[in-house]
N, C-alpha and C positions, 0 to 999 in steps of 0.2 A: 276606569283605571283602566291604562292603556296596558294591552297584552303582549308579553313576552315572547317569543315564538323562537321556540328549540331547533338550533341545527343539529340535525341528530346527528350523533358521531359513528361511523365504522370503525368497531377496532380490530386491527389486526393480532390477533393473539394465539397462542400453540396450541390446537386443539379449543377452541372456543365453543363450554355448549352451555345450555340451561341446566343450571344445577341449583336442589336446595339448603345443600348442607356445605358445602364448601368451607375449609379453618374447624369444622366440628361445631357448627351452627346452626341451630334450624329455624325455621320460619316466624315469626313474629303474629303472623297474619295467614288464616288459615288460605291456602296458593299463593302464597307470595314468591314468587321466584326472581332473581337474579343470572344475567347472563354473562357469567366468568371463568377465568380460561379453566379447562381444565387440570387439576392437581393429580399428582403421581400420588398414590395413596400408597407412602412409603418416607421409611423413614434416611433423612441427609444420609451420604456416607461418613462412615466413622472417619477418616481423618475431615473432611468437613466438621463433622463436628464437633470436634476436637478443635480444633481452630479457633471456630466463634464462642468452644466451652471460656476456651485460655484468654478470648478477646472482653468477655463479661467479666471473668475472673480480676483480670487489671483493672477495667474499669470502677469495678464495684472499690477494690481498696482506693484506686486514686480518689474518688469522691468521698467517702468516709463512710459508705452504704454498708448498710449488712446483709441487704439480701436484692436480688432482681428478680425480673418476669421478661421471659427474655422469649421471641417467634423469629422465625425465619423459612418462610414458604419461597421452593422454589418448584415451576411448576413441572416444569422437566424434569427434575429429580427427584425432590423429595420435599420433606420438609423436617423442623427442630424447634419443639416448643419444651421450654426450662423452665424450673424454677432456681436459684443462684443463692445460696446463704440461708438465710432467717430472715423473721419479717422484721425484728428486731432486737436486741443485746440480749440474747441469753433463752431463746421464743424458739417456738416450731419451724420447721423450714418451710422452703417458701415449694410449692408446689407452679407446676403450668397453669392450673385453674382459681391460683388465688389471683381477691378482686384489688384493684388500686382505682387511685385519682389519674382518670385523664388527662386532667392539665389542657396544656395547651390547645390540643387535638379540638377540643371545644371547640378552639375558634372555627372550622375549617366547618363544623358542621354548623353554627350559627349563620354561616355565608350557606349551605344550603339547603337551608329554608328560607335565605331571602330567592336561593334559585325557585325551590318551589315553589312560594308564594307569587313569584313572578310567573311562571310556566301558567299557572292557575289563572291569571289575569286578575291576584287579588292587589298587588304594589306591580312596579317600575323602576329597573335598575338605577333609574335614574330619575326616580322622586326623590323632593328635598326631605329629608329626615325631619324639617322644619313642619312639615305635613302634620307628622305623626306626634312629635315631642315638639312642646312649647318650651319656652325661656332657655333656650340656649345657642349663647353667642355663635353664629355662624352659621344655623343652622336653614337658613332660606336658602344658602350656597353649597351646603353641605349634601351630597347624594346617597341614598344610601350604599349605592355600590362604592363609592368612596370609603364610605365604614368598611364595606367587607375585604378592599384592597389594602387596608392600613395606607390609607394616603390621604388621610382627612387631614393630617395635620395634628390633630390630639397628641397631646404628652399623654404617658400613661400615670394611672394614680398608686399603683403599687409600691413605688419606692416612697411613696408620704404614708404608708402605713403599713409597713412590713414590720416596723417594730411592735403598734399595737397588735398586728396579726401572731406576732411571737409569745408576746405576752397575756393576748386573752384569745384565742383562737379558734377560740367557739361562740366568741361572738358575731350574733348576725347583724350585715349590713343589708340597707337600703339600697338598691340600684341607683335611687337619685343622690345618695352620700359618694356612692363614686365615681359618679359622674361631677358631681363639684369636685371632689381633690381636683382630678384629672386635670377638669375644666381650667382651674386654678395655676395650673403649672400654661396655662396662653399654649398659644399657636405656635410652631414651630416653622410651621412651612405652610405654602398655597396649596389648599385642597389640590388635589387630583392631578401633583407632580411627582411626589418624591415619596420611598415607601421607605416607613419609618414603625414598626410592629408596637400597636396599643391598644392593651386592653381595654382602656377609657374607648378604644371607638366599637368593640366589640358588645359591649358594655349597652352601649347606645342607641346599636344595632338592634340585640335582643329587646330593648325596651321600644324601640320603631315598631318592631314587626309584632310584635304583640299586641301593640295599637291599632296597625291596622287591619290585622285579624279577628281581634278580638278574643284571643285564646292565649294562654299561657306559654311562656314559655318550652314546660314540659309538654304541653301538649302538642304544640310544633312538633319541638325535637321525635312524639313518640309517631308523629303527621310522615315527616320527610325523613328522618334519619333514619330512627332504632326500627320501626316495621318493614320499609323498602328492605334493609342489608338483614334483616332477622336477628336486630342484636336485643336478647333475650334476659343478659346478664346487665345491662346497660343503664342508668338515669341520671337525671338531671334532679337532685333532689332536693324538697328545700331546705330540708335541715341535717345536722350531719345526720353521714350513716356509715354502718360498718363496712371495713375493707379488710380484706385477708393481710392487706402488706402495709405495714404501720408504714407514717410518713416522719420523719425525721431530721437534723435540725442540729449542725454541731458550731456550738458557738467558740468564744476564744477561752487558753487557758492562762494559767498565771504569765506562759511565761510571753504571751499573745502570738503562741504558733496555735496552730487550729485542733481544737479537744476532740482528736479524731476518736478518740477511743470513749470518751461520753458522751453523745448524741443525747441529744433532748424528744422527749417526741411530740409534736404535735399534730398527731392524727385527727383530733377534734377540728381545727379547723372546718369551719363553717362552710356549706360549698357556695353560700351567699360572698363571701369572697371573692367567686372570684364570675360567681353569677352564669351570663351568655357566654363570658372571653374566658372561661376555666373549672366550671362548676359540676364537668360530668365525672362519673363515675363507670367503672367498666372491667373485663376480664380480656383477657388474651385471645383467644377466639375472635369475639367483637369484635376487638379494637381492629385485628388482623383481617377481619370481612370486612370493616370495611373501609381502610385505606385504600383496603383492593378495589372495590365496587366505585371510589373518590376517583381511582388513578386512572381506571379503565374506561372512567363513562358509564358505570350498568343500570342508574336510576332514569324512569323517565322524561328528568328533568335534567340532565347532566348535558352540557354544550360546550363545543371547545374556545365559547368565546368566552368563557369562566378563566382560561388557562392562557389567551391569545396577546396580550400589551402586557406581557412579565416588565419589572423594573429591577434595576441594581437593589441589592440587599445592604451595599454599603457599597463608596466610592471604590473603595480599593482590594474590595475583592475578586473573586477570579468571573469570568463574565458566565459562565455557566450557574452562578448561586442566584437566582431571582425569584421575583412575589408575583402572585397577583391568584387574585377569587378565593384571599384568605389562606392559601398554602403556601409555601416554596416550593422550589423549581431549583432541580440540582441535579445537571445532566439530566439524565430521563426520568428519573426520580419525581414523586409530588408530595408530598405531603409535611406535618405540622413537627414540631419540636417547641418545648419551653421546659422551665420552670416554676412549678408554686409552693408555698410551702410544703416543706416535705419531700417532694418526689422532682424528679428530670426524666422527662417522658418525649419520647420520638417514634413516631408512627410513619413508615413510607412505602412508596408501591412504586413499580414502575411503570408507563402508562404504557409500553410499547410487550413487556411478558408479563407483565404480570408477580413480578418477583417481587416478595411481600420482607418486610422488616419492620418487630415492632417491638419498645423497650423502653422498659420503666427500671430504676433505681431510686433509690429510696431515701436518699439525702439530700438537700436541697441548697447544701451550702458554697458549692462551688457555680462556675459558670455553665449557662446551661450549650455551651457553646460543648464541652464536655461528653454530652449525652448525644449530641447534634454527627461527634464526631465518629462515636460511639457506633451510632447507626451506618454513620455508612462505609466502616470500615468491615461492620457485619452484612451488607448490600458488597463490597468488593469481592468477599468471603465466599458471600452464596451465589455472586451474578457468573463464577469460576465451580460450581457444581459440576460435575458429571454428570451426562445424560445418561435415565435409565434406559432399561431395555427397551427398544421401539422409539425413542423419545427422540431429538435431535434439539442440544444446546444451542441457545443465540450465539449470534455473531457477535450483536457490539454489546460493546463496554462500557463502563464507565471511565469521567474524566479523573480519577482518581486511584490509587492504588490501599488496600489494605495497610500496608506499611506506614503508608503517609498518615492515616489515618489514626493508624497506631499510637504516631508520635504527636499527634493532635490530641489526642487524651491524656496521654502524660504530661502535654506543656501545658495544660489546666488543671492538672493533680493539683488538690489542697492537700491530700493526705500520702504519706509515702509506702511508694510501689515496690511490691515482695521482689526480690532478688530474683533475673531469670535460672531456670536450672543450668549448672554447667553443659557444655556441651552440645 
């Protein structure tokens, strides 16, 4: 195989240093460290925390969720990690250490494996997927990189099995089944030309990387994702695993409205329904550390090439919202967001400053746009956090305001929002 040569990235960050335990995580392998931005070891100012808390509470209500897990790290100012609400109706309170399903963030991790294997000479980015997986139409002209970029043209399989997942969430799925559903919907665009988020692409990529390496997806994640980032609470399980934050789904009430007060518990959803597109479970500390490492290029296989040729997410979207390399780019933020049955998840970090936002809501009835808007609202608030003593706040800002994103959260609400306090 051809070897992919990494163009090493020099990251301009505030007081960069080698750390082994940023974001309260410890190394999964002895001596394993990452070079990450220096984090002020203090809480964000009370006023900033209050703004963040209000934003999350509004989104919890808007989504029909009972709880959320959320973290914001501003390296120059401090951090805030919290659990909001309860893990399910009439259940225990959520804490910052509550575990959850990471959902679409798995897509970025599958691309990490691709770039790691390319760095090690096992595959090349432009290898046809047909070199590793047979019986797939168009596999000889679709590359591994196109699967990672979600430019393969393959449609998503989730819409075709959504009702079955809700009816029997514990059902085990074979990756080939998922591929068959996605491929049955046809190819919408010419490979390599248009971005269209596709869970089918990431399942196919995961299967191809297993075949290319002779290792399971779980083993590849341990080697290229969890180990390097010291993610000790994160896994790609083969069967349903216990998580602290229950996953919920609100169906329709008799009058046709959303049954916000009576969500159905779908925590038992098998990770095989997402596989290498959405099967990972994690916690706040691990996912925060991961998002920051991804954004600042802290792993030995990271390369600027991965994010160098982004495409618009949609034809009518803002010019600053693009996608490439298995992640979305929003201004200077890099990350992933999405919906799986029971959860809305978003994780973004700033490529310049290392500011990081992770948030999970436990009801998947709304569009994933709700959690994306919430994450960007939290990022806007966090980006304005004042500098701690001896630190300097970054000058660059984001191309949106917290107020604009709060309005987008409200616009995507499926459940009534609480009235704002008078005055």
